[in-house]
N, C-alpha and C positions, 0 to 999 in steps of 0.2 A: 324510036322517038326516046329522047333523054327525059328523066323524070327529076323535076326540080325539088329539092328538099323543102320541107316545111319550115320555115324560120320562126324560132320562138326566143323571146327576151326573157332570160331568167329572172329579171327584176320585177316581172309582172306579179301583182297580187301579193301573196305571201313573201313570194321572192327568195325562198330558201330549197332545201333539197327535196321537197315534195314534188315541187313542180319538174325538177330533172328527173327523177325517179320514175314518175308517172309517164313522161315523154318518152324515154327511152324504152319502158315496157311497152306503150303502145306502138312505138315505131317496130320494134321486133315482131309483136305480134300481127299487126296489120301489114307488114312490109312496108311501111312508108318511110323514105328518109327524111331525117331530120338535122336541123343545123341549130343547135342551142349556143345563145352568146350570152355573155354576163352571168354564168352559172353562179347560183346563190347569191346574186349580186346584191341582195337587201341585208347580208349578213355583215355585221359590224367588224369582223375580223377580215374582211376583205374578200370574202367569198371563195369560190373555186372547188375543185373537186377534193374530196377527203377520202380516206380508204374505204369507208362503206360505200360511197357513190361509185369509185372505181371497180370494186367487186360487184356491183350491181351491172354496171355497162359492160364490163370485161364477160361475165357470165353471159347476160343477154345477148352479146356480139356473137360470143362462140355458139349460143344456142340457135341465133338465127343465121348463122354462116355470113355474118355481116362483115363489112368494111368499118374500120372505125378509126378517126382522125381526133387526135387530142386528147386520147385517154391516158392522161399523166397527172400525178398528183399536184394540185394546185392549179391546174388547167381550168380556165374560164371560158373556153369555147370548145365545142365538141360536135362532130359529125356521125351520124350513124346510117350505114346503108345497108340495110338487111337483103339477103338474096332471098329472090323470088320463089326460088324453090326449097321448101323447108320440109319436104316429104320424109327426110331421114335427119332429123335435127341432131346433132352431137352431143346435145345436152343429157341424152339418156343413154345409159349403160345397163345392158341385161345383166343381171345376176341370178344365179341359181340359188335356190332357198330349200334346204332341207326340210323346214317346217311347213312349206308351202310348194306344192307339186309346179304350180305355174311360174314361180320365181317372181321376181319385181324389177321393174326400171328404177335406175337409181338416178339420182340429181344430187350434186354438191355444189354448194357455196360457201367459201371459207374467205372471210373478211380479213382475217390474219391480225386483226387488232379487236379490241372490246367495243367496235362500232355496231350500231344497233341491229340484230338480227331481225326485229320486227319491222323496222322500216325496209331492210333487204327483202323481207317478205312482201311487202306492200308492191314493191318493184316488179318481183319475178312471179308471184302466184298467179296473176292472170294469164300469162303466157304458158305456164304449166297445166293450168285448167283447160284452157281453150286452145292448146296446141300441142296435145299428148301424142305419144307415139303410135305410129300406125303400120299395120302390115303391109306385106308387099304389093298388095292389090289396093291399097290406100284405104281400107278400112279401118277402124278403131280398133286399136288392141285391146284385149280382153284381160291384159297383165296389169295389175295395180303399180303405182309410183310411189317411191320411198325418197323424200326430200330431206336432207340434212343440211341447216345453215349454221356454221360456227362463227362465233363473235360474242358480242354482249347481250344476254339475255335479259338483264335488269340495268336499263341505261336511262338517265335523264332524258325527259322530253321524247320519249318514244314508247311504243306498244312493248309492256313485257311479255314474257312467255306465258305468265298467269293470264294477261288479258286476252292473248291469242288463243290459250286452249280454252278459257271459260266464257269469253264473250265473242270473240271474232268467229271462231269455227262453228259454235252453235247457231249463231245468226246466218253464216253462210248457208247452212244446212236448211235453216227455215225459209231461205228465199229460193231454194231448189237445186243447190249445188250438192255435190257429194257430201256424205257423212265422213269427214277428215278426222281421224284420231292422232293425237299428239304425244309424245314422250319428250321430258326433260332429261338430257344426257348428262348436263353439267352446267352449273350456273355460270355465267361471265357477267362481271360487275364494272361499272364506271366509277363506283365509289369504293373507299378503302384499298385505293391501289387496283388499277385496272386488272381484270382477268378474263381470260377467254373460256366461253362454254359453248354449249351447242343444243339444239332440239332436233327432233325428227318428226315428219308428218308422214303419215301413211295415207294415201290418196286412192280410194278405190277406181277401178277403171270405170270411164265415162261410156253410157250407153248412146248418148248423143250430145253434140255440142250446143245445142239449143238450150238456152236459159230463157224461159217464159218471163215476161212481165210479173213482177212480184208486188206486194202490197205489205207494208210494215206501218199500218196505221188503222184506227178503228173506222168503222163504217160511218159513224157520227160523233160529233164532239160530245163529250159529257161533263158534268160539273166536277168531278173529280175521278183519277185512276183508281183501278182495283187495288187494295192493298197486295204487296208483294206476298208470294206463297212461301218463299223460301230466301235466305241470305246466305251466301258463302263469303266466309272471311278468311284470308289467308296473310298471315303475319310472318315474315322472313326477317330476322333480328337477332341480335345477341340474346342468348338465353337467358340472360338476367332481366331481361325485359318481358319475358312470356307471361308470368304469372299476373304481372300487373296488368297486361293487356287483357288476360282473361277477367281480372276482376272489374275492369272497367267497360268492357265491351257490351256487355248485356244492359247495363243502365244507359249508356251512350245511345246504344240502338233504340232502346225504348224511348228515350226522350224525343227522338225524330219520328219513329215509325208505330209507336204504342208497344205496350207491353206483351201484346200476343206473340211478337217475335222475339224468341228467346232459344237459348240452348237447351233449357228445360222443357219447352214445348215441342221441340224436334225441329224446329223449323229454321234454326240459325246452326250451321256448320262452322267451327273454327278450328283451323289448323295452324300450328306455330313450328316454325323450322329455323334452326339456328343458322344464322348467316355467317358465323366464324368469322366475325370482325367487328369491332366495337364501333365502326363508323357505317355500317350497312343496316340501313331500317327501311324496309318497305312493307307496305300495307294495302291490299286490294278488297272490296266488298262488292260482290256481285249478287244483285237482286234478279229473281225469276219472277215475272209478274204474270199473272192471267190475262190474255188479251180478253176485250170487251166483249160482253155477253152477245152484244148485238151484231159482233162480226160474223159474216157470212164465209170468209175465208177458211183455209184449213189451220190457219195460226192460232195455236193455242195457248202458248205463252212466248214472252220475249225476254231478253237478256239487257239488263243495264249495269254498267260497271264504272267504278270511278275508283282511282288509286292514287298513291303518292310515294315515291322514292325520296325519303326525306333529305333535303338539300339545305338545310339551315344550319346554324352553330348548333352543335349536339350539346343537349343538357344532361340531365340524370336519365337513365333508362325508364324510370317512372314517367318522367315528365315528358320526354320523347313520345312514348307509347300512347300517353294522353292525348297529346297534340295530334297525334296521327289518326286516332280512331276518331277523334271529334270531327276533323276537318274532312275525312274521307265519308264520314257518315252524313255529314251536312251536305256535301257535294253530291252524294248519292241521293239524298233526300230531295234535293233540288230537281236533279233529272226527273226522279219519279213523279214528285209533285206537279212537273210542268204538263204531265200526260205524255211525254215522249216515248215513241216505241222504239228508239234508239238513242244512246248518249251522245253527246257532241262529236267524240272522237271517233264512234263507229258511224256516225253520219257521214264524215269526212271520207272514210275508207271504201263507203258504199257507192260512192259517185261513180267511179268506174265500172262496177258492176250493173247500177242503172243503164249506162252507156253500152255495155255489152249484152243486155236482155233485150227481147225481142218485144217491141211494143211500150208502152209508157207505164212506168213502175211509180208508186206512190210511197213516199216515206214520210212519216209525222215526226218532227223534231221537237214537238212540245210547244208551249205556249209562254209568254213572258208575262210580269206581274200585272199586265193591262189585260189579259186575256187573247192578245194577239200572237200569231205563230211567231215563234222565236226567228229571229233572221239567221240565215246560215253563216258558219264561221268563214273567216278569210280563207282557211284552208279549203273549205268545201268550194267556196268560190274560186279559187285557184285552180282546183282540179277540173270544174266546170269550163273555166276558160281554156285549159290545155286540150280538153277533149273537143271543144268547139272548133280550136285551131287545128287539129288533127283531122277532124272530121271536113272541115271546109278546104284545108289544103291537100287532103289527100284524094280529093276528086278528079 
């Protein structure tokens, strides 16, 4: 009996690349054929596939032994027909390692441009985590996986390497996924002339593919969240701006979170790195917040992050650094003071893991100024729509 592909209109919801990446990722993972029309149809430039989207679909097609139609730059429609037998996915290549007697399974995804590695990871990580290598008898391999993604690590409108390492991976661990470690091999930028970099993830072998339902929320609402126990500040910018950032960071943070949080008190860590270009300014601040004392779950702390890859007309290094630290501190304070257990961007990225978990998971995205729960973002709603279409169409 032939299987009809799930039809998806790429103009639905947010109507950008997220819809497409999630659709091809779930198609490959669940072996459900899809046909996507009007790809990125809500984009002002006319939509269609760009290098980053092509890299994702080509990797997933290879990994799932799929037949793909329309995988060309600028294409506005695509079909993906995954193979039903994925017991030996060609995504994984065994590599001997002198430092590890077991060796490791290697995965590589090369965008070949400064396209976002963070967005490429969103498309491929669920497949890697939930369809890992197997032994000849069908049991899960006990050998770890090493994933390297090449492209842009600091790209406008997408998760940076720092956000992945400091917020995404700890959050995934807190919901029951393996403790994934990361290494930045080289930075790749969309600013100051595009450049290609890469990062590597080391994923322990999974003992089970079951992800139990998880909870990222307090047991009951409280009047105010617990103050952060630690802030991690990472500033990647021309060295001429570093000292000024150090000078303004503590008083700015204190104006939002109170004087208890400071480098002097040991609960603020500040790292400065030379971006090696006068147009590359990036700041991220990540808060580690204690979970509510009323919580009965195993969750002890949670991570909230806000960042900014500076995209305005550059002023002096001092003025730019001041603007960065004030805006990012303000945005992080808004996330924390809402009571959210995940920031807005993490909430978007967890939708797929809610769908992959067994049972009903709970995520609290904070309250608005009136005390009502904040509405999910358009990205999150779009992800929920894709998942619903795949679930209903794949039956």
